[in-house]
C-alpha positions in Angstrom: 20.7 11.6 9.7 18.4 8.6 9.7 18.5 5.3 11.4 19.1 2.5 8.9 17.4 -0.9 9.4 18.4 -4.1 7.6 14.8 -4.7 6.5 12.4 -3.1 4.0 8.9 -3.1 5.4 6.0 -4.9 3.6 2.5 -4.3 4.9 -0.1 -7.0 4.7 -3.4 -8.2 6.2 -5.1 -11.6 6.2 -8.9 -11.9 5.9 -10.4 -14.9 7.6 -13.6 -16.7 6.7 -15.7 -14.6 9.2 -14.8 -11.4 7.4 -15.8 -12.9 4.0 -19.1 -14.2 5.5 -19.9 -10.7 6.9 -19.0 -9.1 3.5 -21.3 -11.6 1.7 -24.2 -10.8 4.0 -23.8 -7.0 3.7 -23.1 -6.8 -0.1 -26.1 -7.1 -2.4 -23.9 -8.2 -5.3 -21.4 -11.0 -6.0 -18.2 -10.8 -3.9 -15.3 -10.5 -6.4 -11.6 -9.8 -5.9 -12.0 -6.4 -7.6 -14.8 -5.4 -5.2 -12.8 -6.7 -2.2 -9.8 -4.6 -3.3 -12.1 -1.5 -3.6 -13.5 -2.1 -0.1 -10.1 -2.6 1.4 -8.7 0.5 -0.3 -11.6 2.6 1.0 -10.9 1.3 4.5 -7.2 2.1 4.2 -8.0 5.6 2.9 -10.3 6.1 6.0 -7.5 4.9 8.3 -5.1 7.3 6.6 -7.4 10.2 6.9 -8.3 9.5 10.5 -4.9 8.8 11.9 -2.6 10.5 9.4 -0.6 7.3 8.9 1.0 5.9 5.8 -1.4 5.8 2.8 -1.5 2.2 1.8 -3.2 0.6 -1.2 -3.6 -3.0 -2.3 -0.7 -4.3 -4.3 -1.9 -7.9 -4.8 -3.9 -10.6 -3.1 -3.5 -14.3 -3.0 -4.8 -17.3 -1.1 -2.0 -18.5 1.2 -2.0 -22.0 2.7 1.0 -21.3 5.1 1.2 -17.6 6.2 4.0 -18.3 8.6 6.1 -19.7 5.6 5.2 -16.6 3.6 6.4 -14.3 6.5 9.7 -16.3 6.8 10.3 -16.2 3.1 10.0 -12.4 3.0 12.3 -12.0 6.1 14.9 -14.1 4.2 14.6 -11.6 1.3 15.1 -8.6 3.8 11.5 -7.6 3.8 9.8 -7.4 7.2 6.1 -8.1 7.0 4.0 -5.8 9.2 0.4 -6.7 9.9 -2.2 -4.0 9.3 -5.7 -4.2 10.9 -8.4 -2.8 8.6 -11.1 -3.4 11.2 -10.9 -2.9 15.0 -12.0 -6.5 15.7 -9.9 -8.1 13.0 -7.8 -10.9 14.4 -4.0 -10.7 13.8 -3.2 -13.8 11.7 0.4 -14.9 11.4 0.0 -18.6 10.8 -2.4 -21.0 9.1 -4.2 -20.2 5.9 -6.3 -17.3 4.6 -6.6 -14.7 1.9 -3.5 -12.5 2.0 -3.6 -8.9 0.8 -0.2 -7.1 0.4 -0.1 -3.3 0.4 2.3 -0.7 -1.0 2.8 2.8 0.2 1.2 5.3 -2.1 3.3 8.5 -2.3 0.5 10.8 -3.2 2.8 13.9 -2.9 5.0 12.6 -5.7 2.3 12.6 -8.3 2.1 15.7 -10.5 -0.8 16.2 -12.8 -0.3 17.8 -16.2 -2.1 20.9 -15.1 0.2 21.3 -12.1 3.3 20.8 -14.2 2.2 23.4 -16.8 1.3 26.0 -14.1 4.3 25.4 -11.8 7.6 26.6 -13.4 9.6 25.0 -10.6 8.6 21.6 -12.0 10.3 22.4 -15.3 13.2 24.5 -13.9 15.7 23.4 -11.3 16.1 24.9 -7.8 18.2 27.7 -9.3 15.7 28.7 -11.9 17.8 27.0 -14.6 15.9 25.0 -17.3 15.8 21.3 -16.2 18.1 19.0 -18.3 20.1 21.7 -20.1 20.6 23.6 -16.9 22.1 20.5 -15.3 24.6 20.2 -18.1 22.7 17.7 -20.2 21.7 17.9 -23.9 18.2 17.8 -25.4 
């Protein structure tokens, strides 16, 4: 039995200008959104591996002029924004403006490769060993 909450959680981070300035100094190439997303996904993967927390990946990014309004709008739609720090010294920004990155939970356990499906008969057969759809009373 689980405890139900009235909100779905949405994870986000806001990168301030200092973070962008540091990234521009350390990267030898042009700073693009695609490169930023790759850097953030690598940092999130590191956090996941080190602390065994939720595996998050970037869903989308946008410049936000009023982060507090964005938070309030999500709360009205029953989504509770949760701030995620991708660096230890990253400030927690809940108002003002900045570049907003929204994450989704990557359920890596749910992904099945073709090789796994071919080699694992339980993927094709139900828990009782009965062939999938036809075993559940369906027709092919």
